[in-house]
C-alpha positions, 0 to 999 in steps of 0.5 A: 479475498480475505481480511487484512490487517495492515500496520501503515507505518504511522498513527492513523489520525496523522495527516499521513495515516488519513491520506493512506486511508483515504487512498485505501478507500479508493479500492477498499472499504476500510471495515475498521481503523486502529491506532496505527492499522487498518483493516479491509477486505484484499488479497495480498498479493506482493510483500517486498523487502529490500535490504536498505529498509524499504518495503512494498505491499500490494493488494488486490482489492474489490474496486482494484488495487492498493499499494504501501510502500516505505521507501528511501528515508522511511517516506511512507507513500500509497497508491490505488488503481484499476491495475497493478501497472497503474499503481507502480506508474505512480511510485516515486521511485521509479528503480522500485517500480520496476523490482516490484514489476519483475517480482510478479 
């Protein structure tokens, strides 16, 4: 695993930013937090971009898996779990989860 620096798409001190960092902390310790970035140990497994502007990034971390996504209308979403399927099952857009599963 290597050091990842990820733009979370919102200020890290905003309610959404805090929720994203808290979700990450379930599977990896944040080693640095910037204005809108977070740094942690992990391996990026997937980075999928859709034509509609949606994207999904999936990381393998020391304690499991972390997924960060921008869904329709710019909705930021983060989830974590023990395996990729568990995290993808949490995604509010099932068609996005299905597309990510195909890319794995």
